[in-house]
C-alpha angles and dihedrals in degrees: 000000000000120000122198111197114215090236090054099043110122119239120231137189114251109204117240093011123127129185089012128122112204133197129184110226099177133003133030109023091009094057136289124304127178108215109015147001129225128217139175119220127190112200113201118212106287091017123127153144116261119233109288138151118260108243093206139002107305135196124190123194117189109221098178138359131013130292134179115224119193119195139137091018094302136096126215131185108219129191142178114341093001114130133203126203119202122185120225111283097025116146105230140171129191126201135178102212093167131094092243133070117258127211121213129190108213124201117182129177120241116239114272115265121230092248093054 
């Protein structure tokens, strides 16, 4: 078992994000994982992630606040305990259009290894 305390979770730079504070809870800087990594993102009002392709399967779970996720030609407002699944290669965008911060749990698959 490996525990990452919130206070000790390493920050990381998420490409094409603005107004977003990110922490790695498991995987990469927080310690090795085999199939996925887990992050925590806090989107300030007006913050977001520019349109970009998902590199691997991705799941978002909103823990607090409201976010707008745009993917596959549709746009959805998601709130607490809502989740979003995005297949690998999906063009997606995330925006916090509200006046409050929003917290997002991020789970992303690791790239497949040659022996898989």
